[in-house]
N, C-alpha and C positions, 0 to 999 in steps of 0.2 A: 481388532486387537489394538490396544493402546501402546504407543511406542514411547520409550524413555527419551527425554530430551537430550540432545547432544550439543557440543560446542565445536566450533571450527575457528582456528586462528593459526594459519600456516599449516598445522597438522591436526588431525582429528584426535580428540582426547575423549575417553569414555566416562570420565568421572566429574565432568563439569557440565552445568546446564547451558543450553543455547543462549546466545546473547542477542538482544534486540535493541534497536535504537530507532529513532524517528526519521521518517521522511519529513523534509522541511515544510514549514507552512508559515503564513503570515496572515494578518487581518485582511490583507488583499492577496489575490493570486497573481503572481508574475505571469506574464503572457507567453513564457517560454513554450508551452505546449501548442500555442496557436501561431507561433512564428512561421512555421512552414505553410500555414493554411492559405494565404493569399496565392502562393505558387501553385498549390494543388487546385484551388478553385479556378485559376487561369487556365490550367491544363484541361479541366473539365468543362470550361466554358460558362462558369458561373460568376457573375459580378460580386465582388467582395461586399458591396453595400447591401446586397440582398440578405446576406447571413447576419448582418448587424441590426436587422429590424427587430424592434422590441427592446432595444438597449439604447443607451446614450452614446455608444462608441462610434468612432470614426476609424477608417482604415489605418491611420497612423498609430492607433492604440495597439495594433497587433505587432508590437516590437518588443524585443527582450528587455528593454529598459523601462517598460510601462507596467503598471500593476493594475489588475482588474478585480472587481468583486467576483467572488466565485459564482454567484447566481448569474451574472452577466456572461461569464465565460461559458457556463453550461448552456445558456440560451444560444449563444453563438455556435457551440458544437452541435446542438440539436437541430438548429436551423440549417447548418451546413449538411448534416445527414439527410434532412428532409429535402433540401434543394438539389443535392447531387444524386440522391438515391443510393448513396454508397454507405451501407451498414458498417463497412470496414474502415471508415474514415479515420477512427482512432488508431488503427494499425498504421495507416499511411502517415499520420502525424508523428507517431512515435518512432517509426522507422527512419524518419528524416532528421531526428535529433542526433546529437553526439554526447559523449561523456561530459562535454562542456556544460551541459545543463546542470551538472552537479555543483558548479561554481568552484570555489577553492578546493572542494573535496575531489575534483577531477584529477588534480595533481597527485593527491595521495593514491587514488585508485590506479592511475596509470603507471606509477613508479613502484608499485608493490612487487614483491618477488614472484608470487604465484597468483593465479586466478582466485584461489581460496582466500589468500590474504587480502586481495582487493575487495572481494565481496564482504569479508569480515569487517574491513575498514569502512566500507560503505555503510554497514549497519551500525557500526560503533560510534561514528562521529557525526551523524546527522543531528544529534541533540544540540549542536552548536547553533542550529537554527531553532525554530520552535516546532511543536509536533501535534499532529492529530492522527498520525498513521505510522506504521512501522514496516521495516523489512526484517525478516528473520531467517535463520538458517537452521535446518533440521536434518539430522542423519536418519535415513531409513534403510538399514541393511547396507547394501553396497551403493546406495544412491544418496543424493543430497537434494533436499528440497529448498528452494530459495523462494520465500513467500512475501506477500505484501497485503496489508490490511489496515483498515481504519479502526481506531479505538475510541474516538470522540463521537458521542451520539448526536451531536448537532448536525454535521454535514451528512447528507445521503449521497453516496457515490453512484454515478450512472454507469451503465454498460460501456459507454464510450470511454470513460476514464480507465476502466479495467483494461480495455484494449490498448490505450495509450501506454499504460504502465508495462504491460507485457512486451509490447513492441520496443519500448525504450530500454527496458532491462536487457532484452535480447540484443539490442543494438550496442549497448555498452559491453556486453560479454564478447561479442564478435569483434568490436573495435579493438579492445585492449589485447585480445588474443590473435588479432589479424586473421580472423576467420577460422582459426584452427579448432575452436571449440564452439559448439552450438548446443542449445538445450535439447534433451532427449524426448521430453513430453511436457505438455502444458496443462495446467488446471485454470479454469476461469469461473468466477462467480456469475458472469454475464449469462443471460438466457441463450438458448441455441438460436443462432441467426437464421434467417431465411435462406441464406446461401453460404453454408459452412465452408464450401470449397475455397472461398477467398481467404480463409484463415490458414490455408496451406503455405501462404507467404512466410509464416513463422518457421517453416522447415521441419515441423514435427507435429504429431497428433495433438489436437486440442480437445480436452474434455470440458464441456460447458455445463453450467448449472451446479458447479461444485461449491463446497463450503469455503474455499479459499482460492486465492489467485496467486499463481507463481509457476515455476518450472522445475524440472529435475535435471541434475547433472550427475555425473559419476564421480567417485572418489578420485579416479584418474584425472578427470577434467579439472577437479579442484587443485591438483598438484601441478597443473600446467605452468611452466615458467614463462612469465610475461616478457616479450621481446624488449619492452621499454623499462624493464626493472632497473632501478638505480637506488641502492640503499641510502646513500648520502642525501640525494634529492628527496627520497621518501621520508627520511627522518626530519628534514627541514620542513616538508609539507605538513607532517603530522604536528610538529611544534607550532607551525602557523595556525593550524586548526585549534589546537589546545589553548592558544593565546587569545582566541576570541571569547568574549564573555558569554556565559550561558544566559539565554533569554527567558528561560522558564523559572518563574518564581516558586511554584509549587512543585519542587523537585521530586519529592517522594510520591506525590499523587501521580505525576507524569510517568515516573519510572515504574510504578505499580501498574498503571494502565498499559504501558508498552509490554511489560512482562506478560500480563494477562491475555493480551491480544494474540500472542503466539501460543501460550500454554493452554488456554481454554480449549483450543481445537484438538488438543491431545488428551483432554480429560483431566487436566491438572488446574483446578480452580481454587483449591484451598489455600488458606493463608500460610500454612507451614511450607507448602511447595513454592509459593511465590517468594516468601522470605528467603528460602534456600537459594532460589534462583538469583535473588538480589544480593546474596552474600551477607545477610543480616539475621538476627534472631526475630522470632515472632513478636516478642515484647517490644523490641526496638522499632520494628515496622509499625506496630499499633500506635506507639507513641509519636513516631514521626508523622504519621497521617493525622493524628489528632491535633498536632501542632499546626497543621495546615487546614484545620477546620473540617476534616472529613474522616471517614472510617473505611476499612477494607471493604465492608459490605457495600457501601455507597459507590466505591470505585469499581468494584466487580459488577454492580448492577449497571453502571454507565457503559462498561465495555460490552456486557451482554446485550444491552439495548442497541449499541452501535452495530454489532454483528447481526442481531436479529433484524434490524431495519433493512440493512443491505440485502440479507438473504431473502427476506419477505418481498422486497422490491424487485430483486433480479432473478432469484432461483425459483425452481419448482419444488424444492424440498418439502416434504410433508411436515406437519406440525410436530409429529412424533420424532422425525429425523432432526428437526431443528432443536427440539428439547435435548436430544442426545448430543448434538453438536455443541450446544451451549452448556453441557455438563449439568443439566437438571436431572433430578432423580426420576421424575415422571413427567409426561406430557402435561398433565394437569397442573403440576407445579409451575411449569413454564407459562401456561396460559394465565394462571392467577398472577404471576409476577408481571407479565406483559400488560395485563389489564391495569394493574396498579401503576405501572409506569406511564401508560398512554391513555387510559380510559377505554380502550378497545381490546378485544380479544385479538390474537395474531391473525386469525382468519378474516375478521371484519376489517382489520387494518390493511391487510393485503388487498381485499376487495375494494376498499375505498381508493387505494392507490391506483389500482387497475382502472376503475371507473373514471378517475380524474385524469388518467393518462400521465401521471407523474413519472418522470424518468430520471430523477436525480436532482431534485431541488434541494436547497439548503436554507437554513434559517438566516435571517438578516444578520450580517456582521459575524457569521461563523468563522473563527480563525482557522482556515484550513488551506493547504496548498497541496496539489497533487504530488508535486516533487520538490 
């Protein structure tokens, strides 16, 4: 059953579409996700230099003020998993972060009135950085799903980054609620690990190989009043975020991509639905995209390719299920489109990746940041 999109901002409203905004990214990846890595490696008895092999990095590069190419960062992560034998290394890294990883947005999130407002602010203001991924909020009955996903087809996200994101988002929720709220259930695009029991550290059931990554909270959870709420400080922090210049030049292309990344998984991929979500008319959106040298169809194809590549790389979903997930009318329509985009059928592309042992490489210079 397809669910109607909903929006959350302080209270739930049934007549507005969900809001999505970007996870921040840059041409280089800040080393924030790797900052706890040296300490973890020391605890596990693995020299840091061993996981830097295959890169030009030195231990000093694993600090929050350094920027790394995404390819180098993924190499380090994969080396670390191989050397430590810890499939759950991404969980360990994410769990040792704090809301400070959000940068200036951390102050907005921490001073919000409720958890729902904090998560809504998190999704709303990340566009002050640049983007290749989104967080989104969706109401499903008496539950709320807080999701994460990439909409740029250039980077291919690894299973490790899915774990980092889940653990980090969980850490932020527990931090700002002082442990009073925890996710009820998790979904992850990553394949089923060989030792799923280690994912019990998240504190709730994890369903692997899903079409999206995120977790469920209740409506009551979203209304939880934050102990650090301060309206004056919150307003000041929001003003500070809004004063930052937008870094994205192709505004409507990026806004359309972000909207589609969340809406596609609910079966809403048409231009009228996306235009409604963005609060504009179809004609306005078509003209805005044309001014930026693209079309709605091109943008939708890019988002579909981004999701398809991630799911083909990480999940075991059948081609038919993937076609349905990406809102294609038939599996054959999906196969034809994917071959047009990549030169391969989805099945052939998946097999090539498996044979090559690819676990999340990205194109050179792809502008993407996990967080």
